[in-house]
C-alpha positions as YAML, in Angstrom:
chain: A
units: angstrom
residues:
- id: 1
  name: UNK
  ca: [-55.88, 12.93, 8.92]
- id: 2
  name: UNK
  ca: [-56.23, 16.25, 7.23]
- id: 3
  name: UNK
  ca: [-53.73, 17.70, 4.81]
- id: 4
  name: UNK
  ca: [-52.15, 20.09, 7.31]
- id: 5
  name: UNK
  ca: [-51.27, 17.28, 9.74]
- id: 6
  name: UNK
  ca: [-49.73, 15.20, 6.93]
- id: 7
  name: UNK
  ca: [-47.49, 18.10, 5.83]
- id: 8
  name: UNK
  ca: [-46.12, 18.41, 9.35]
- id: 9
  name: UNK
  ca: [-44.39, 15.01, 8.96]
- id: 10
  name: UNK
  ca: [-43.02, 15.52, 5.46]
- id: 11
  name: UNK
  ca: [-39.91, 17.47, 6.49]
- id: 12
  name: UNK
  ca: [-38.71, 15.05, 9.24]
- id: 13
  name: UNK
  ca: [-39.27, 12.07, 6.93]
- id: 14
  name: UNK
  ca: [-37.37, 13.82, 4.14]
- id: 15
  name: UNK
  ca: [-34.46, 14.62, 6.50]
- id: 16
  name: UNK
  ca: [-34.36, 10.99, 7.67]
- id: 17
  name: UNK
  ca: [-34.30, 9.68, 4.08]
- id: 18
  name: UNK
  ca: [-31.54, 12.13, 3.08]
- id: 19
  name: UNK
  ca: [-29.57, 11.16, 6.20]
- id: 20
  name: UNK
  ca: [-29.73, 7.46, 5.37]
- id: 21
  name: UNK
  ca: [-28.72, 8.10, 1.75]
- id: 22
  name: UNK
  ca: [-25.81, 10.32, 2.87]
- id: 23
  name: UNK
  ca: [-24.61, 7.61, 5.26]
- id: 24
  name: UNK
  ca: [-24.72, 4.99, 2.47]
- id: 25
  name: UNK
  ca: [-22.90, 7.34, 0.08]
- id: 26
  name: UNK
  ca: [-20.14, 8.08, 2.61]
- id: 27
  name: UNK
  ca: [-19.68, 4.38, 3.27]
- id: 28
  name: UNK
  ca: [-19.26, 3.68, -0.45]
- id: 29
  name: UNK
  ca: [-16.88, 6.62, -0.86]
- id: 30
  name: UNK
  ca: [-14.73, 5.28, 1.98]
- id: 31
  name: UNK
  ca: [-14.59, 1.90, 0.21]
- id: 32
  name: UNK
  ca: [-13.58, 3.61, -3.04]
- id: 33
  name: UNK
  ca: [-10.86, 5.59, -1.21]
- id: 34
  name: UNK
  ca: [-9.46, 2.37, 0.26]
- id: 35
  name: UNK
  ca: [-9.45, 0.81, -3.21]
- id: 36
  name: UNK
  ca: [-7.60, 3.79, -4.69]
- id: 37
  name: UNK
  ca: [-5.07, 3.68, -1.84]
- id: 38
  name: UNK
  ca: [-4.45, -0.01, -2.43]
- id: 39
  name: UNK
  ca: [-4.02, 0.57, -6.18]
- id: 40
  name: UNK
  ca: [-1.54, 3.39, -5.53]
- id: 41
  name: UNK
  ca: [0.44, 1.18, -3.13]
- id: 42
  name: UNK
  ca: [0.57, -1.66, -5.66]
- id: 43
  name: UNK
  ca: [1.63, 0.77, -8.38]
- id: 44
  name: UNK
  ca: [4.46, 2.09, -6.21]
- id: 45
  name: UNK
  ca: [5.58, -1.47, -5.38]
- id: 46
  name: UNK
  ca: [5.59, -2.30, -9.10]
- id: 47
  name: UNK
  ca: [7.70, 0.80, -9.79]
- id: 48
  name: UNK
  ca: [10.18, -0.30, -7.11]
- id: 49
  name: UNK
  ca: [10.36, -3.73, -8.75]
- id: 50
  name: UNK
  ca: [11.12, -2.12, -12.12]
- id: 51
  name: UNK
  ca: [13.84, 0.05, -10.57]
- id: 52
  name: UNK
  ca: [15.29, -3.02, -8.85]
- id: 53
  name: UNK
  ca: [15.25, -5.00, -12.12]
- id: 54
  name: UNK
  ca: [16.94, -2.09, -13.88]
- id: 55
  name: UNK
  ca: [19.68, -2.00, -11.24]
- id: 56
  name: UNK
  ca: [20.15, -5.79, -11.46]
- id: 57
  name: UNK
  ca: [20.23, -5.78, -15.27]
- id: 58
  name: UNK
  ca: [22.82, -3.02, -15.21]
- id: 59
  name: UNK
  ca: [24.87, -5.00, -12.70]
- id: 60
  name: UNK
  ca: [24.77, -8.13, -14.88]
- id: 61
  name: UNK
  ca: [25.75, -6.16, -17.97]
- id: 62
  name: UNK
  ca: [28.44, -3.93, -16.50]
- id: 63
  name: UNK
  ca: [29.32, -5.51, -13.17]
- id: 64
  name: UNK
  ca: [30.16, -3.61, -10.05]
- id: 65
  name: UNK
  ca: [29.18, -3.89, -6.44]
- id: 66
  name: UNK
  ca: [25.62, -4.43, -5.25]
- id: 67
  name: UNK
  ca: [24.36, -2.65, -2.09]
- id: 68
  name: UNK
  ca: [24.87, -4.43, 1.23]
- id: 69
  name: UNK
  ca: [21.56, -3.15, 2.58]
- id: 70
  name: UNK
  ca: [18.36, -5.22, 2.88]
- id: 71
  name: UNK
  ca: [16.33, -2.09, 2.14]
- id: 72
  name: UNK
  ca: [14.79, -2.28, -1.37]
- id: 73
  name: UNK
  ca: [14.71, 1.52, -1.55]
- id: 74
  name: UNK
  ca: [18.52, 1.60, -1.33]
- id: 75
  name: UNK
  ca: [18.72, -0.99, -4.10]
- id: 76
  name: UNK
  ca: [16.23, 0.83, -6.32]
- id: 77
  name: UNK
  ca: [17.90, 4.19, -5.81]
- id: 78
  name: UNK
  ca: [14.52, 5.92, -5.61]
- id: 79
  name: UNK
  ca: [12.26, 6.39, -2.61]
- id: 80
  name: UNK
  ca: [8.48, 6.11, -2.93]
- id: 81
  name: UNK
  ca: [6.38, 9.17, -2.25]
- id: 82
  name: UNK
  ca: [5.73, 9.55, 1.50]
- id: 83
  name: UNK
  ca: [8.78, 7.44, 2.41]
- id: 84
  name: UNK
  ca: [9.79, 8.08, 6.05]
- id: 85
  name: UNK
  ca: [13.11, 6.23, 5.98]
- id: 86
  name: UNK
  ca: [14.37, 3.44, 8.21]
- id: 87
  name: UNK
  ca: [12.45, 3.00, 11.48]
- id: 88
  name: UNK
  ca: [12.50, 0.69, 14.49]
- id: 89
  name: UNK
  ca: [8.72, 0.86, 14.98]
- id: 90
  name: UNK
  ca: [5.68, 1.52, 12.85]
- id: 91
  name: UNK
  ca: [4.79, 5.21, 12.51]
- id: 92
  name: UNK
  ca: [1.49, 6.51, 13.79]
- id: 93
  name: UNK
  ca: [0.74, 8.14, 10.41]
- id: 94
  name: UNK
  ca: [-1.11, 6.35, 7.65]
- id: 95
  name: UNK
  ca: [-0.46, 6.44, 3.93]
- id: 96
  name: UNK
  ca: [3.31, 6.23, 4.40]
- id: 97
  name: UNK
  ca: [6.17, 3.92, 3.43]
- id: 98
  name: UNK
  ca: [8.99, 2.99, 5.81]
- id: 99
  name: UNK
  ca: [11.70, 0.36, 6.19]
- id: 100
  name: UNK
  ca: [11.22, -1.73, 9.35]
- id: 101
  name: UNK
  ca: [14.78, -2.30, 10.61]
- id: 102
  name: UNK
  ca: [13.71, -4.98, 13.10]
- id: 103
  name: UNK
  ca: [11.96, -7.18, 10.52]
- id: 104
  name: UNK
  ca: [14.14, -6.05, 7.59]
- id: 105
  name: UNK
  ca: [11.04, -5.35, 5.48]
- id: 106
  name: UNK
  ca: [9.72, -2.44, 3.48]
- id: 107
  name: UNK
  ca: [6.23, -1.61, 4.72]
- id: 108
  name: UNK
  ca: [3.34, 0.52, 3.55]
- id: 109
  name: UNK
  ca: [1.04, 1.61, 6.37]
- id: 110
  name: UNK
  ca: [-2.51, 2.18, 5.13]
- id: 111
  name: UNK
  ca: [-4.65, 4.94, 6.55]
- id: 112
  name: UNK
  ca: [-6.79, 2.22, 8.14]
- id: 113
  name: UNK
  ca: [-3.78, 0.94, 10.12]
- id: 114
  name: UNK
  ca: [-3.13, -2.33, 8.28]
- id: 115
  name: UNK
  ca: [0.15, -2.85, 6.47]
- id: 116
  name: UNK
  ca: [1.54, -4.32, 3.28]
- id: 117
  name: UNK
  ca: [5.08, -5.69, 3.63]
- id: 118
  name: UNK
  ca: [7.81, -6.48, 1.11]
- id: 119
  name: UNK
  ca: [11.16, -8.21, 1.57]
- id: 120
  name: UNK
  ca: [14.25, -8.19, -0.61]
- id: 121
  name: UNK
  ca: [14.92, -11.88, -1.25]
- id: 122
  name: UNK
  ca: [17.84, -13.78, -2.71]
- id: 123
  name: UNK
  ca: [18.52, -17.26, -4.00]
- id: 124
  name: UNK
  ca: [15.78, -19.91, -3.97]
- id: 125
  name: UNK
  ca: [13.40, -17.59, -2.13]
- id: 126
  name: UNK
  ca: [13.55, -15.15, -5.08]
- id: 127
  name: UNK
  ca: [11.99, -17.78, -7.37]
- id: 128
  name: UNK
  ca: [8.57, -16.94, -5.86]
- id: 129
  name: UNK
  ca: [9.03, -13.19, -6.28]
- id: 130
  name: UNK
  ca: [7.52, -11.31, -9.18]
- id: 131
  name: UNK
  ca: [10.17, -10.00, -11.54]
- id: 132
  name: UNK
  ca: [13.29, -11.48, -10.01]
- id: 133
  name: UNK
  ca: [16.59, -11.34, -11.85]
- id: 134
  name: UNK
  ca: [19.88, -12.96, -10.98]
- id: 135
  name: UNK
  ca: [18.37, -14.61, -7.91]
- id: 136
  name: UNK
  ca: [17.23, -11.32, -6.36]
- id: 137
  name: UNK
  ca: [13.68, -10.01, -6.16]
- id: 138
  name: UNK
  ca: [11.09, -8.09, -4.15]
- id: 139
  name: UNK
  ca: [8.58, -10.42, -2.48]
- id: 140
  name: UNK
  ca: [5.30, -9.38, -0.86]
- id: 141
  name: UNK
  ca: [5.27, -11.15, 2.48]
- id: 142
  name: UNK
  ca: [1.88, -10.22, 3.87]
- id: 143
  name: UNK
  ca: [-1.37, -11.86, 2.80]
- id: 144
  name: UNK
  ca: [-3.73, -9.35, 1.12]
- id: 145
  name: UNK
  ca: [-6.95, -8.91, 3.10]
- id: 146
  name: UNK
  ca: [-9.14, -10.18, 0.27]
- id: 147
  name: UNK
  ca: [-7.37, -13.58, 0.47]
- id: 148
  name: UNK
  ca: [-7.54, -13.94, 4.27]
...
């Protein structure tokens, strides 16, 4: 094969190689985006736990009435970013928080469609919750995908 015939195939081969590398890069970037979204969700849940602990500590020190709601956002007194409020059904949007009134759980809906769920627990059930105080805590009730 002469040199001219070999050069005719260089460009298509180069485009194919760049296409495969771009596909691999986009796949890895999507995985990194999912990891960042999960970290942001966990950070927001931890902030809600801190707000809840602050409210409970204040209640134990000063007294007063605790909220009647099962919604942790009402207890914390601060809504997470992208909080849609109380809903009967899951929203179509991703990357949002909402309180599921049917299941009485706070949920984060990932952009991929899966959900992380949290329940305000009391009594013996609160013993398994991270950062519970006075028999009240915020418990994650779903099983993270990496443990399934």
